[in-house]
N, C-alpha and C positions, 0 to 999 in steps of 0.2 A: 831389155829384159823380156824373156819369152812368157806368154800367158801360161799360167800354171805354177810358176815360181811363187807368185803372190798367193796362190791358193794353198801351197804348202805352208807358207807363213801364216795364212789365215787359220789353219788348224792349230798351229803353235800359239797364235795370238788369242785363241778363243777365250782363255781364262782372263784376258785383259780387256775384253770387249764388254760393253754395256749397252743396253737398249736406250736410244736417245729419247724415248717416250717415258719410260718408267724406271730406267736404270737397272732393270733386271738382267740376268745372265742370258747369253745367246748360245744357241746350239747350232752346230755347223752341218750343212748338207752341201752337195756339190754345186747347186745353183741358188742357194738361199741361206740366210741366217734367220732363225726364229727365236723370238723372246720366250723364255720359259715361263715368265710371269704374266705378260699381257697378250701373248700369242701374235704380236705384230711380226710380219715377215719382211725381210730385206733382201732384195735381189743381189746376186753376185754375177757379174758379167766380165768375162776375160780375166778372171782372177781378182777383180776390183769390186768390193761390195759397196752398195749405196746405203749409207747409214744415216738417213735423214728422217726426221719425224714426218709422218704423212700430213698432207694438207698444203694449202697454198700459202706462200710468203712472198709478197710482191717484191720486196726489197731484195731478199735472198735470190729469188729467181732472176731478177734483172741483173744482179751481179754475175750470176752464173752465165747468163746469155752473153753479157758484154765480154767476159773473160774467155768464154768459149770461142768467140769470134777472133780474139787475140791469139789464141793458143798456137796456131800454125807458125806464127812469126814473132812470138812473144820475146824470146831471147834477143833476137835481132832488133826489134823495135826499142827495147829497153837497154840495148847495148851492154849486155851483161859481161861480154868478154873484153871490154875496154880496160885499160890500166886503172882508171878511176874506180870502176865498179869492183875490179879484182881486189884493190886495196881496201875498199870499204867492207867487202864481204869477208876478206881475210881477218879483219879486225874483229868482227862479231862472231866469226866461227871459232876463233882461237880458244876461248874458254870451253867450248863444247868438245873440240878435238883433244883438249888436255884431259878429258875424262878417261881417255884410253880405250883400247880395243875391248869390244864386248859391251860397252855402255850402250844403253838404249835411249835414243833421242827422238822426240816427236817434233815435227815441224808442221804447224798449222798454216794453211794457205801456202802449201809447198810449191805450187805452180808446176813448172816443167822439170823439177828435180835438180835444178842447178846446184843448190847447196847440198842436197841429199847425196849427190854423186861424190862430193868431196868427203862427206862423212863416212860413206861406206868404203871409199878408197882407203881411209885410215883405219878400217876395221871396226867401226861402230855399227850398231844395229839402227836402222833408220825406219821410222814410221812417218809416213806423209799423209796429211789430209788436205783436201781442197774441195771447194764447193762445185768445181767444174770438172766433169769427167774428161773432157778433151785435154785439159792440162795434165791430168793424171796419166792418160794414155801416152802423152809425150814423155812423162817421167818414167813410165814403165819401159818404154823403148830405150831410154837413156841409161838406166841403171844396169850394171852387169848382171848376167844371168845367175851368177853364183853369189850375189850380194844378199846380205841378211836384211830384208826390207819387207814392208807391208804398206799398201796404199789403200785409201778408202775415201769415197765421196762423203764428206761430213761438214757440218756447220760448226765453226769455231766457238759459237755461243752455246752449243749443246754437244760437247764432244762425247763420242760413243766409247769411252774408255773407263775402266775401273779406276778408283782413286789410287794414288801412290804407285803408278805404273812405270814412270820414266825417270831416268837419271838426269836428263836434260830436256828442256822444251824451248822452242824457237818459233818466233813469228817475225818475218822480214818484209818490210815495205808493204805491209798489209793491215796493220792494226786499224788504220783510218778507213779501211774498206768495210768495217763492221758498224752496224747501227749502234751497238753498245760496246765500245772498247773495254770498259771496266768489266763487263761480263766475260769477255774473252780472257782477260788477265786472271779473273777468278777461276775460270775453267783450266787455264794453264797451271795455276797453283794447285788446283784440286787433283789433277792427274799426275803431278810431280811428286817424287819422294821427298821427305824432309832433307834439306841440304842440297837438293838438286839445283843445277844451274838453269836460270831463266834468262833468255835473251830476247830483247826487242830490237831488231836491226833495221836500219835505214828508214826510221819513222820521220816523216816530214815535220819540220819546225813550223810553228804557228805564224811567224812574221810574214812568210810568203803569201799566206791566205788573206792577209790584211793589206797587201800591197800589190804584188805582181800577179797573183792568180786571178783576181777579178778582171784585170786587163786581158789575160789569156782567155778567160771564159767568154768575154765580149767578142774577142777576135774569132773564137771558135764558133760562136753563134752566127757571126757574119758569114763565115765560110760555109756553115750549114745551109744558109739561105742561098748562097751562090752555087753550092754543090750539094743539092739535097740527095738523100738516099744513102748516106754513109752508114758505117757500122753502128751497132747499138752502143750507147754510152753507159758507163758505170755510174749508178746513182750516187755512190760514195764520192767519186771524183767530182761530181757536181755539187755535193752538199758539204763535204768535210771542211772543217775550219782549222785543222791541224792542232798539234799539242805542243806546249812548251815542255822543256825538260823537267821543270818542277811539277807539271801536271802528270807527266808519265811516272815520275817517282812517287807522287802521292797516290796514284791509282795502283801502282805495284804494292806500296805499303798497305793499302786497304785490302789487297788480296792476300797479304801475308808473305810478301816477298821483300827481303832486305836488300838494299842497294849495295852493289859492289863497285860499279863505276858508271858514270854518265859521260859519254865521249861525243863532242860535236864533230860532225862529219861534213865535209865539202863546204868550201867558201867560194874561191875562184872557180874550182871545178864544178860547183853547183850551177854557176852562171853558164859555164861552158856546156854542161849537160843540157840545161834548159834551152839554150840557144840552138844546139844541134838537134835536139828532139823536136822542138817547136818548128824550126825551119824545115825539117824533113816532113813533118805532118802538113804544113802549109803548102809545100811544094809537091807533096805526094810522092816522095822519093823512097825507093826501096832498092838496095839497102840504104839506111839513113846516112846523113852526113857524118863524117869522121875527121879526126885530126891525128897527126903522128903521135905515137906513144911517147916520144921524147918530150913533146909539148905538154902532154898530160902529166908526166913526171915532174916537170918544172912547176906546173900549177899545184900539184900535190905538195911539193916542198914549200910553195908560197902559202898554202893553206896552214901549214904548221906555224908559220910566222903570224898570219892573220889571227889564228886562234889565241895568240898571246896578247893582242892589242885590246885594251879595255873597251874602246869604242866600237869594236867590230866583232869581238868574240862571241856575241850573242846572235850574230847574223849568219850562223851556219844553216845550211839547207836541211840537214838531216841529223838524227840522233842515233847512236848505237848505245844501248842501255843493257847492262849486265846486272843481274840480281841473283839472289840465292833464296830458295824457299826456307822460311824460318823453321828451326827445329822446335818440337813440342816443348812447352814450358815445363 
């Protein structure tokens, strides 16, 4: 997408924007947005505004730094074009795509625009926010020049949008990257219209963080001593404990989001993904290790069987959760 396309959408989006400091309305100029209430100014660079509250936030800034370092090879590192990831993303995108052409969808922590590209290809309006400008620049380059989209640097815990602005809201593989996931869900509900679809996609299950992840963190610490000077770490990846399906549903209910479905994702494929990604990082391989798509499809079919076994069905690696913002009483 060429710079300037987002600026056109910026003008169109002005009525939906809100100051992240005081929630006041924003006025638009070519290189800045200014709050009419508190006079805070927000820069616009390359058609992408930075709508962050002024001041230091060590956790937020460390997350931005870590993901900025990942941005050039993010899709490749996380193997987004594999059969296993395509299947998982297709599952959580389906209820948003069903909203139909012209529906406006917000994705928080949109990264490089992988999911946004599918939404705009289906005729939806896409609004993407991310804490990392480098990620949004990748998304800007990916999205077609004629797509109806808007991108902004923003914090998911303090979204710069007016209430009741979106027909659907999405956060994928990122809720655990926030210091306060419940605050993020409350913000998603605030900016969603009554009845809007709310999707939490590919959120890690808690059991891994009580078993496998500690061993991986110990191995990574050893590798850091053997190979110092690596890229910055995401503090959330170091600290997160994961969420059970029940905890996600409870947090959504607290935010005013009614459950539609809770889908366990990845069993055998989760082990495959972890093995390939971990092995690639340990060996320093780029592109990462891969397996034939035919093997992935076999494992995806196996996952469907494992999900039905009482002793194993809670050992999924991720959750896809779909909800709907409750209608006013």
